[in-house]
N, C-alpha and C positions, 0 to 999 in steps of 0.2 A: 504494500500500500504506500503510495507516494505521500509526501508532506502535504500536498494540497488536498488529497482525499481524506487524510487524517483530520485536517482542520475542519472539513465539512462534516465528518462523521462523528468525531469524538464528543462534541457538545450534545448531540442527540442521545448517544449512549450514556453519557453522564446523567441526563435527565431520566432515562429509563432506570438507571440505578437508584435515583431518588424515589421513583415510583415503587420500585422493588423494596425500598427501605420501609415503606409504610403498609405494604400488602397485608402483613400479619396482624395489623391493627385496624383493618378495614373490613367492610362487607363486600368489597369488590371481587368479582369472579376472576381473579388473576393469580391463583395459587398454584399454577403448574410449575413445580420446582425445576423440572427439566429445561423448560424454556428459559427460566432465569439463569440457570447454570450456563446455558449456551451464550446468553447475553453477557454474563460475567466473564466467561472465557474469551469472547471476542474483544471485550474491553481490555483485558489484560494483554492480549496479543497486539492490540493497537498501540498500547503504551510501551510494550516491549519493542515494537517496531520503531517507535519514535525515539526510544533510548538509543537504538543502533544508529539512527540518522544523526542524533545530537552528540554522538560519542566524543567528537573532538572539542565540543564546547562545554562538556560537563567537567566540573572541578572534581577530578577523580580522587584527589587526596582526601578531601573532606567526605566524599561519598563512600569511602571505604567501609565505614561502619554500617551503611545500609547494605552494601554488597556482602559483608560478613554475615549480617543478620539473615539476608535472603538465602545465602548459601546454606546456612544451618537449617533454615526452614525447609529447603529442598531436600536436604539429607533426611530430615524427620519425615517428610512426605514419602520418600522412598522407603523408609522403614515401615511406614504405615501400610504400604502395599503388601507387606508380609505379615502384618498384625491383624488386618481386617479379616473377619470371618463371616459374619451374618449380613443380611440385607441392611440392617440399621447401622452396622459398622461402616459399610461402604457409603451409605447415604451421608452419615456424619463426616466421614473421611473426605468426601467430595466437597461438601460445603466448607469445612474447616480448611482444607488445602487451598481452595480458591481465596479464602479470606486472608491467609497468612502470606499470600503472594502479592497482595495489594501494594506493599512497599515498592514494587516496580514503578508505581506512579511517581515516586519521588524524583526519579531521573528526568522526568519531563518538565519539572519545575523551572529548569534553566531556560525554557522557551516561554517567556512571559506572554508573547502574542497568542500562543495556544490557549493559555488560561484566561486571557482577556476574552477570547472567543467563547470559551466555555461559560464564563460568568455572565457575559453579555447575553448569551443564548438563554441561560437560566432565568435572568431577570425578565427577558422578553416573553418567554413561553412558560417557564416554571412557576413564576408567581401567579399568573392567571390560572394555570392548571391547579395550583394549590387551592385557590378560592373555590374551585369546583369540588376538589377532593375533600376539602374540609368538612363537607356535609356527610361524607361516607367513612371518615376515620375518627378514631377516638382522640380526644383533645390532648392526651398525654403523648400522642405521636406526632403532633405538629412539628416539633423541633427536629424530628428524625428526617423530615423532608427539607426543611428550610436551613440546613447546615451552611450553605454558602453565605447566608445573611450574617452568621457569626464572624466569618472572615472579613466581610465588608465593614463590620462595626469598628474595626481598628482604624479605618480611614474616614470615619464619620466627619471629622473636622474639615476635610477637604473635598468631600463629595458634594456635587452641586445641590442646591437647595431642594429641588423636587425629589432627587434621589435620596437625600438625607431624610426627608419625611417618610418616604416609602420604606426604607430600611429600618428606621426607628419604629414605624408602625408595626411591621411584621415581627420585630424582635420583642416588643412589648406584648403583642398579641400572644406569642408563644409563652412568655413568662407568666402571664396572668390567666391564660385559658384554663390551666389546671395547676394550681400552686402545689398540689400533692406530687406532681411530676418533678421531683427535686432536681433531677438531672438537667431538665430543660431550663429551669430557673437558674441553675449554677452555670451551665455552659453558655447561656445567652447573657447572663448577668456579669460574669467575670470580664468580658471585653469592655463593658461599660466602665468597670472599676479601673481597668488597665489604661483607659484613656487619660487617667490622672498623670501617667508618665508623659503623655504628649503635652499636657498643659503645664507641667513642671519641668519640661526638658531643658530649660535654661537655668534651672536652680539645682536640680538633683544630679549629682555626678554619676558617671557610668559605674564607678566602684560600688555605689549603693545598690544599683540594679544588679550587679554581679553578686553581691551578698544575698539579695532577695532570691536570685536564681539558685544559689547553692542551698539556701534554706528550703526552697520548694523541692529540690532534688533529694535532699537528705531526709526531710520530714517523714515521708511515708515509710522509709526504712526504719527510722527510729520508732514510729508508732507501731509498726508491725512487731518489732522486737519487744516493745512494752506489752503488746497484746498476748504474744505467745508465752511470755513470762508471767502472765496474769497480773500485771502491774497496773495497766490502764488500757481500756478498750474504747477507742474513739467512736466505735459504732453503737455503743450502748449509751446513747445520748440521754435516754429516759432516766438513767441512773444519776445523771449529773445536772439535769435541768428539770425544774419543777413547773407545774402549770399544764393546762390542757391545750394541746396543739392539734386537736382533731378537726379535720375538714371533711365536708361532704363532697362526693364525686360520683359521676355516673360510670359504672363499670362496663366491660365489653358486652354484657348482656342487657344493657340499658337500665340496670337497677341502680338506685341511689344508695350508696354505702358510705360509711364513715371510715376515714383513714387517718392515722396519726402521723404527723410529720417527723416524729422522733422514733418511729418503729425501727428496730434493728433488723435489717434484711440482708446482712452480709456475714455476720460472724459464723453462722452455721455453714455457709458456703465454704469459708476458709477451713473450717474444721473437717468438712467432708473431703475437700481436695487434699489437704495435708495428710489426713488419715489414709487416703488411698495411696498416696506416694509412699507413706511409711509401710503399708501392707505389701506393696509390690516392689519396693525399693527402686522407685523411678525418679529419685531426687535429681540426678544429674542430667539425664537426657530425656526425661518425660516418657509418656506412654505412646507418643506419636499422635497425629491428628485423627487416627482411626478409633481411639478409645477416649473415654471420659472418666469421671470419678464416680465411685460407688456412693449411693445416696439413700438416706433414710427419709429425709423430708420429701423427696419426690419418688418414693418407693412404688407408687402406682404406675410409674413408667413401665414396670415389668409386665403389666397387662398388655402393653403395646409392643415393646421391644424384646421381651423375654428376659431382660436384665434390670436389676435395680441400679441403673447406671445413667448418669446425666452426661451427655456428650459435650456440653458447653455450659458456661456460666456468664452472668451479666458483667462481672469485672474482668477487664482485658488481661490483667496480670495473672489471674487464675488460669485463664486459657493458655497463655504463653507458658506458664509453669507446667500445666497439666500435659500439654502437647509437646513442648520442647525442653522442659526441665530448667534447672538452674542456669545451664549454659545459655538457653534462649532468653531468660530473664536478664542475664548479665549483658548480652548483646543488645537487647531492647533498651536497657539503661544507657548503654554507650551511645546509641543513636540520639536519644533525647538529650543527653548531657552534651554531646558534641554540637548538636543543632542549636540548642539554647545558648551555649557558650559563644559560638561563632556569631550568632545573630546580635548578641549584646555587645561583645567586645571587638568585633571586626566588621562593622557595618558603617555606612555613611548616612543612614537615615534613621529617624526616630521610630518609624513603623517596624523596621526589623527588630529593634530592641523590644518593642511591645510584643511582637510575635514570639521573640525569644523567651520572654517571661511566660507567655501563654503556653509554649511548648513545655517549659519546666512544670507549669501547673498541670498540663495534660498527662505528664509522667505520673504525677501524684494521683490524678483522678483516675488513671488506669487501675488503681488499686480499689476503686469504688465502682466504676462504671466503664463506659467506653468499650463494650464488648467488641473484640476485633473480628467482626464479621465483614462480609463483602457488602457494604452499604455506603451511602454517600458520606456518612460520618467518617468512616475509615479512609475513604478516598481523599477527602479534603484534609484530614489529619496528616496523611503522608505527603500531600501537596505542600502543606505549610512547613513540614519538616524539610522537604526538598528545597524550598526557597530560602530556608535558614542555612542550608548546607552549601548551596551554590552561590557563586559571586554575582550572578546576573541581577538579582534583586538587592543584595546587600551593598553592592557598589553604587547603586543609584543614590542621588541626593534627595532631600525632602521635596525639592521642586520637581525633580524628574518623577518621583512617585506620584506627586499630585497630578502631573500630566498623564501618567499611566492610568490612574483611577478615572480621571476626567474623560479619557477616551472610551472607557467602559460605558459610561453614562451618556457620552456624546454620540454624534452621528458619524464618527470616523468609520470608514470602511476598512475592516481588518484585512481585506485583500491586498491593500498597499503594503501593510506590514509583512504579510506573508511573502510577497514578491521580494521584499528586501531581505527577509530571512533566507529564502531560497538562494539568493545571490551570494550570501555569506557562506552558506553551507557548501555551495558548489565552487567557491573560490579556491 
């Protein structure tokens, strides 16, 4: 596939991935998993093709960490071919394998015109489509579709007024549509908080941002250590906070139910994943993407799969550990640490520094949520990691970034940028 064909096709497939991201939370007749696997595979092949086209423009030194992580994931996928036994093993293996190959997207981040095209297409067609889909999906899934909005929030100060209103509207809608959907509130709220970095850019030195980055990277490891030693468990908020934080919401069956914002929904997941690793001694290399963790809380899965085993968990770090072991977790950490470090300490614009802090935050949030499945959340996460690791975005000045964002909301024809890019690649 040529560069020109990729430019025309990639935005459409990213929009399809956005739709795929909310299918399980909707009443839409779009649950054919085989079709979605094909779409996901084609998307990966497109971005792999683009990686080969851009090979000479990619900063290979900083992208090494992504290559190491991908290589280990491929090794674990190959292991999974020999581990899978039942139909459900193979089904889980296929979905998980596609999900842990999404880091391929990071290599395309060096081509900013491509992502201009993708984001522009999403704004033009994705947002109107969401207005239609919102009637057919649960409110806690709004944020699963509107992930590109979280990226654009970092550029809110320089987005044209009309675009500023639109982006802010959708972000606030997601945050207040269902306040019990804590992940949406957090992931759309944090960019607003990080805008403080923009407003204080002439006051706060980079060294302070670097300290904040280190704190964000180290904190989840410390909290995990405190939890396993039974010293302090951050997930048991109800033990440290008094008061009633119960909110009413409509569940997937259309029933009004009460849900507490302080409910611990993660401790038992960690216990089951760590218990499984201990039982099968899979600490170092994991169980491969073909297997999951034994479960008591979801024991009724045995009625469907024949095993009391959960193939995935909501927290990304649990899946990384379960499928690829401590080795995978260490490589995952290296990617986030390197990306956040480079964005904060080796960039010419304030937007890279905000994204660097956001990536450090997303490393910590992987211990809570961010399930690493093939969805638009994961795609945009690796795109943001990619622009933190490549020089194409970090080398831009504040004014150049402002122009780049303005072109997304303007009437500029990306065809001109594509022709210039092709000339550079063919030079």
